[in-house]
N, C-alpha and C positions, 0 to 999 in steps of 0.2 A: 502495498504498499505507500503511495510517493504521497505526503501531503505537501502542497502548493506555501511559501509564509512568503509576503511582504512584510518588510523590518520597520519600524518608524523610532529610530533611537534618540534619545534627550527629547521624548515628549515631555509633557508634564501630567500626563499618567501611564499606568500601567492598565493595558486591557488587550482582551481578545474578541478581534470582527471577525463572526464566520462566513463567508459570504456564498458559502457550497459544502458540500463532501470533501472536500481536498481543498480550499484556498480558505484563508486566512489572513489579517490585517494584524500586525501585532506592532501597539504600541508601548515602547520601553521608557521609560527615564534613562537607566543605565544608559551610560558612555559607551560609545564604542571604541573608547581608546581601552588596553587589556583586556579583549577579549571580555568583558563587562558586559555588554548587552547578548554576545551570543547565550552568555551563562545565563544569563534574565529569561533567555529567550527557551532555553531548554526548563528550566523551570517553570515558568508560566505555561507550557507545551504541557506539561507532564500531567499538572495539578489539572490544566483544563482539558486535558483527553484521558485523566484516569490510569496513567499507565506509569511501570516505575522510571525514576528521574535516569537511572543507568539503563534504559528500553530505548532511548530516544537521543540520535545524534545530525547532529553537518554532515550530511553528504557533501554540498555543493554548494556554492558562497558565501563563505567565512567572512567573506572583504565586500561582499555585497548586500543591499539592503532584501534583494528578491534571493529565496531562500527555498530549499527542497527538502522531506522528508521524506523516507521510507519507511515501511516497516517490514522486515523479518524481525527484528525490534526496529524500531522505526529510526527510522533517520530522515534528514530533513536535505531536499537535494534544490539547490537552487536554481532558480531558471534565468534564463536573460532576457531582458526588454523584449 
């Protein structure tokens, strides 16, 4: 299972918005520096999706806003614009 996530770091809120079964927009207060936003993204999605934190990882897009996750264990895969 792939999920596609667009991320807005340095936001005024932490929120997950679901657009379809596999597309999400995530607002993060965390900064993209020092991998803070990516770590916060994984924490928020694991809570939102109800899956263990260790089963979620970023597959592609660690350095861009559009990310993708896939599940064998769930990974994030980032899509290009």
